[in-house]
N, C-alpha and C positions, 0 to 999 in steps of 0.2 A: 809323599806317597801315603795312601791310606789303605787299610784292609777294610773291605766292605762286603755286603751281601747284595747280590743282584736279586731284587725282590720277585720279579716275574718268574725266575728260575730257581729261586732259593739256593743260589750258588755263591760260594765265597770267591771274591775277586779282589784285585788290587786296582786302586784308582790313583792316577797321576794327575795332579792339578798343576796348571801353569801358574806361576807367580802373578799376582794381580798387576804389579808394575810392568811386567812384560806383555800382558794381554793387550795393552794399548800400543805396543810396538809392532807395526805391520810386518816387518821382516821376521821378528821372533814368532809372531802368530802364524805366518805362512810356513815357517820351518816346523812348528808344532803340528800343523795340519798335514804337512808332507810326512812327518814321522808317523802320524796316525794312519794315513793312507798306505804308505809303503810297508810298515810293519804288520798291517792287517793281512797282507798277502804273503808274508814270509812263513815258512814252516821249517823249524830246525829244533833238534832236541835240546839245544842250549839257549833257546830264545823262548820267552813267553809270548803267547798269542794275544794280539789286540782284538778284542771282541766288540768294542763300541767306542764312540767318542761323541762329544757334544759340548755343551756349555752349561755350567751351574747357574742357578737363578741369581747368584751373587756376581756373575759375569766371568768367572774364570773358566777357560777351556779345560777339558779333561780328557784323559784316555782311560778306558776300562780294559784291564788285562786279566788273563787267567792268573789265579793266585797259585804260586808254587814256592813254598818256603825253601825247598831244596835248591831252587834256581836263583835265589837272591844272592847277589854278589856283595860281599862285605866291602869291597873296594867301591862299587857303584853306590852303595848305601852310605858311605862315609860322609858325604855332603848333605844328606837328607836331614831335614829338621824333624823333630818329633813333635807332633801336635796332639793336644788333648782330643778325646773322642768327641765327635760332633756329627749331627745328622746332616748329610749333604743332599740338597734338592737339586736334581739334575734332569734336564730334558734331553732326550736322545736325538741326535741328528740323523741317525740311520739305524737300521736293524742289525743285530748280530748276524754274522755269516755262519752258515753250517755247511 
């Protein structure tokens, strides 16, 4: 997970990148795409909204979600690795829904 800024809207977002080694696994990739599609249609006070998804220039699929520090679960984050800051180049596969 990364904290990022959606440049077109100057909006703080969270970015979930799929691990590179899983990106070549068709089943894992299909599951990731289903997660993007399904969660983009959900609306609940305890869920963050998926606003976009696509593939980074380096090949990893990603989800862009609303950023909400209050909604981050420490249990869910326990397995997340901490990465140094880096600029991610991403090409969107669809437009955000409004």
